[in-house]
N, C-alpha and C positions, 0 to 999 in steps of 0.2 A: 503493501500499499506506500504510494508516494503521493504524499499532499503536496508536493513542491508544484505539483502539475498544475493545480487549482490557484489563480490571483488571490493573492493574501494582502494585506496593509495592515503593519503593524499597530495598534492600539493599546492592547496591556500590557502587563508585566507576568511574563511568563517564565519556567513553571511555577505555577501557584503552590506553595508550602504544602505539605503532609504531615501532619504533627499527630503524635497520640494524645488521647484524653484517658488519661490516666485516673485520675478523681472519679470522671463520669463511670471508668470501667470499676473501679471501686464499690462506688457507690451502688451501682447494679448489679455486681458481684460476675463479671464478665458477661458476654463475651469479650476479647482485647476490642478497644474501640480506637479509632484513628477519625480523622477528620481532613478531607483534602478540601483546602482553604481557597473554593472561587470567588469567596467574597474579597479574595486581594487581588482582584484582576488589576486595579489601579484606576480604570476610568469610571470618572465621579461616581468615588465611595464605592467601585467593584461589582462586583455581580458577575453570573454565567453569561448572560446576552452577550456579553465584550468578547468572548471565545468565537461566538455565529455572526459578531458585527464586523470581524476581521475577512471576512471572506464576503459576506452582503455587501457590504460597502466598497470592496476593491471590485466587485459587478458594477455597483452603482458608478465608480470613479471610469471605468471603461467603458460604461455607456454614455459618459458624458453629463450623467444628472447633473442638475446644480439644485434641486431640491428633495429632499427623501419625507416621504408618507408612511406613518406607522399607526396601530392603533394599540391599545390595550384598557385595561382597569382604570378607574379612578387613579390608585395609588401602583400604577405598571413600574414595575423595574425597567424592563424592556425599553419603556417609552422613553426614560431618564436616560438610559444608555445610549439609545439612537440618538437623541438629540444632542448629548455630547460628543459623539462620534462625528456626527454632522459637523458641529461648531470646529472640532481639533480640522475636519478637512475642509473646513471655510466653504459648508454648504449650509442652505436652509433647511429649516427640520419643519414639518408640518402633523401634528398628533391629534387623532379623534381619541378622548380617553370616554368608555361607556361605565355607564351606571348601575355595576352590578350587583350593590350592597344595598342599596336605598340610602344610606347614613347622610343625615344632615349635618353631622358634627365637624364644624369649620376646619378644627385640626386634619380630620381626613380628606376635607375639598380644598383644604388652601395650602397644608402644610406639607412636609417629609417630600414624597418623589414632585411633588405636583408645583411647589416651591422651586425645586432643582430643574423641573421642566423650564420654569419661568428664565431664572437666572442663566439656562444653557442658551436661552432666546428662540424656545418654539414657539412658533403661531397654534394655538389650541383651540378645537370646536370638542363638543360635549354630544352626546348620542345617549337615550333611554335602555337601559337594561335590555336585552333579547333583541338589538338590533342587527341588522346583517351587516357587520362592520366590517367586512370585505368588498362588499357592494358598496358602501358607504366610502369607502377610500376611493376605489375606481371612479365613482362620482368627483371628487374633490380631484382626482388626478387628471379628469377630463376638462375640470375647470379652472385646474393651473396650467394646462395646456396651452390653453383660450387665453393666457395673459402672458404666455409667450413664455413660459418654462419647461424645462425637461425633468419631468416629476422620476422618481423611481420607489416604487410600493414595495415594502418591508410588512408579509403578513403579523400578524400577532404573534409574538415571541420571538420572532426571525425563524419559525420553525418551517423550513423548508431544505431541500435537498441540499443547496449551495449553505444554508445556516448551518445544518446540522453537520458538516463537516467541521465546523470548531469541535464538536465534542469525541468525532471519531479520533481528531488529534490529541484530543484531553484522553483518551482510554491509552494512547500508547504514552503520553506523558507519566503520566499514573503507572502504569506498568513498569516502567523505564525507571521510576523513583523508586518502585518497590523492588526490584531488582537490585539495584543500588548499593541498599540496604539490607539487603537479603531477607526483605518480608515476604510471606507468603499471602495474599488476599485473597479470603475465602468467600466473599461477599461484599457488594460496594450497593448502597441502598440513598436513593434520592429522591427528592419531592420531584414530581411531574406532572404538566398541567397541558400546555399546548403541545408537548410530543417532541420538540425537537431536540432536547437535551437528551430524552431516553433513547430517541432513535440512533440519536449520532453514536451513542456510547456503543450501543448494540452492534452499530455495522461496525466501528471499530474495534470492539471487542473480537468481534467475529472475525473479521479480518487479519488480524495476528494470532487466531487460533487460543486466545485466552479461556482459561477454565472458571475464570470469576464470575459468581452467580452476581447477577445485577436485577436488584429491587427498585421500581419506581413506585413510590408511596402517592397516591393521587391526592389532587386539592380541589377536583372539580367534579370530572365527568364520573358516571360509574363504570364499573372495571371492565364490562364488556366493550363498551363504547372506550375508554381509555386504552384498552388493550388494542384495539382496531386502528384506532388512529396512529398509534408509536410503530405497532407493525406495518402500515400501509408506507409510513413516511419514511422509516427503516428501508424498507424493499426500495424504494426511491432514491434513497442516499447510497446504498449499496450500489445500483444500478449508476447513479450520478460517479460513483469511485470506479466503476469498471470489476468491481468486484462479481469474479463469474457464481452460479449458483444462488444469488441472494442470499436472506439469513432465512434461519431456521425458527420455525412460529413458536417454539418451544423458549426461543433465548427473550423472548418478551413476556415479564411479570408484570402485575400490576396490584396492590393492594389500594383499594378505595374505599375503606373502614373508617378513614378517619377526616373526610370533609367535612363531616360536621351538617350544620342546617344548611350551607352553601357556600361558593369561594367567596373568600375574604371574612367570613364570618368566625369570629371568634369559635373556640372549643375550649372545655376546660383542658384536656390534653395539650393544647397547645400551648397555654398559659402556661402550663406546670414546667412544658418544656423549653420554653423561653427564659423563663425564672430560673429554672434548673441549670442552662449553660452558662448563663450571667453569671453565678453566684458558683460554681464549681470549676468552669474552665474559662471565665474570661470573655467567653462567646457570645457576641450579638446576632441570636437568627431574626428571621424575621415572621410577623405572625400571616402571612398567607402564605408561603409556600414552604421553607426552609424550618419553620416552628412546627406546622404540622407535619411535614417528612419527619423531623424527629419524635413529634409524638408518637408517630407510628413505630417509628424503630426502638423507642422505649416499652412501648407496649408490648412488641414481640418478643423481645429481651426477657420481660417480664411473663411471659407466656411459655418460657421456652424453644423459643421457635431456631435459636443459634445453639451452637455448641460453645461450652465454656472455653474450648483450646481455639474456636474460631478468631479470625482477623477481620472485622468488619470495619469497612471505610465509611464513612456519611461525606457524602458530597455536599458541601455548604453553597450553594448557590446564589448569596449574598441577600440585599435588600433590606437590611437594617435600618433603613432611612424611612423606610414606612412604620417603622415602631411609632415616629412621632404622629403619625395620624390615628395609633389607637391607644393615647392615653389612659382615656377612659375606661376600657376593658381591661387595663392592668390597675387598676385603681389609684392611676396619679393624678388625675383630676375628677374635680366635683360636676355633677350633672349639669349639662346646659338647662339655662332658665334660671 
């Protein structure tokens, strides 16, 4: 697998650290826990989307785009990193934010990622929950073309075969780091939403014949839908990478028992996980993705899903900026009104 064949622009700080979580391991009584720090990618406070944007923005540059359009939820980490990448490359960025939670808390609607979007210079439009966001972006693209601009549209989460190359690369990076330190990784666990991170990891691990078992903890869709989305994108990513034979269906596994009442809505497990990691490892998770992903991992450990001797890596996808929109959920501010 030679990813140097694909256009790429350096935006992040790689490789990201691979660190032990000794305190959490001791607290939970095993397995041996590690964290892959993709919250440390560097672009606008970091996060997993930076890896995808290195390939996506390279394609935008090759197409001579002068404005990038993307979409996400109100506190979208992807939108924040996309507008930062556009600023770094001298492009405009227009984002559509979908109201998926219905929250009217000013901290949620104006702070966190929303604040950073504005600081990076994005132009922003809002859409109600359930809108066809891909269609909405295409309509905006046509409007901007009419204004003489050359738009490049990035689907939510950067989840395309081009974007997923970022996590095919991450798979190789992680395996190389583990080999250097003589670490056998048994399981890799992460939060899965728009499918691009997991699909890239599936394709990358398969390409290098890695025995690591990958598990995505769902944050939005039911299990069948999530796994179908991931498998479809993993197959298209493998084809884009020119891998023969595609990827096996059994390489795709998602546990969607930790979504709770809906995307971006707090759960007791997420609140516990965020506070536990902050107080035992000094790590800041986010309330939408890594918080629910870690909640799933902690619960599975307590249920005996892993062997005590296993080495389990948690992929930290970043997004802690969103915590500033969730102070009320953590009891850190009084009720509105």
